[in-house]
N, C-alpha and C positions, 0 to 999 in steps of 0.2 A: 515219673515220680511227681512232676508238677500236676499232672492230670488227677492222680490219686489224691493229692493234697487239696486241690481245688474241689474235687468231688466231696471229700470228707467235710470241708468247710461249708459247702452248700447244704449238705445233709443236716449238719448241726444248726445252721441258720433256719432251715425249714422247720425243724423239730422245735426249736426253742422260741421262735418268733411268734408262733400262732396258737399256742395252747390256750384253750378257752373252755371254761366250764359252761356247757350248753344244756345242763339239766334244767328243766322248766320251760325250754323253748319248744315251740310247735315244730312239727316235722318240716313244714314249708320254710320256716325261718332257718332251720338247720341247713337245709339244702342250699338256700340262698347264701348263708354265711360261708359254707364250705366252697361254693363256687367263687365267691369274692375273695376269701382270705386263705384258703388252703388249696390252691391250684395244683399243688403236687400230689394231692390225694384224689383218687378215682372212685367214683360211686360204683358199687358192686350190686347189681340187681339180685336179690335173694328171695326165695320163697320158703317160708317156714310156717307150719300150721300151729306151732306152740307159741311162738313169740313174734311180735311185730317190732322190727328194728330197721335202722338204716346202717349200711356197712360201707366203709371207705377204706381203701388201702393205697399205699404208695407203690410206685413202679419198681422199687428195689426190694420189696417184701421185707422192709425193716419195721413197718408200723401198720397196724390195722386199728380202726376206730369203729366201735359199735355204739349206736344210740338206741337204747331200748325205749320203746314207746308204749304208752298206756292206750286204753280204748279211745281216748279223746285225741290221739295223735300228738300228745305232749311227751317230751323226753322225761322219763322217770329215773334213768341212770345212764351212765356212760362208762364204757370199758375200752381201754386202750392197751393193745398188746404190742410190745416193742421188743426188738432184738436187744439182747443183754448188753451189747456194745454201746447202746444209747443211754444207759441208766444214769451215769454220772451227770450228763447234760440235763436230763430230766429232773434229777434231784436238785441241781443248782437252779434250774428254772423255777421249780415249785417253791424253793426256799426264798426266791426273790419276789414271787407273786402272792404267796399265801402264808398264813401264820402256821409255823410248825407246832404240832401238838404231840410229837413222839417221833421215834425212828421211822422214817418212810411214811409219815402221816401228817396231813395238813388240814386246816379248816379254811373255808372260803365263806365270807359273810356278804350277802347282797340284800340290802334292805332288812326285812325281818326274817329272811331265810338263811339257814346255815347248811353248808355242804361239807361232807368229809371226803378227802382225797387220800387214797392209800395205795402204796406200791407193794405188791406181793411178788416175791422172787420165784421163778420157775427155773428149770435146768438150763434152757437155751433162750429164755425170754424173761420178761417181767410184765406184770399186768397192773395197770392203773385203774382203780375203780373210783368213780365219782358218784356219790349218792347224796340225796337230801336227807337231813336228819329229821326225825319225826317231831 
């Protein structure tokens, strides 16, 4: 029982301690950030002829992060797919870091840039989309 409780606590710490909006970052900066700050996430080498993206997932298959890149290798949007059991922690985290603008929707302002963060529920998971507003 102690092992399960400790594992659950560690998972929540990993999820909530390092959420970061990386839209606008160059691919090399994302790789560096993930190595330094998200050690629980593993890089997945993927080949896709339609999209250029970086993919990371955790060992427990609870979370996957996709960084969609433009032709200039700059992140244009971020998508995080999480197990539904992590939603309340994610909402709490976003409420503390960003300004809520609706149910499951937040805004992040950095300098003159504005980003929308939105959670969309699926049957067994939820998806967080982070995009730059035009």
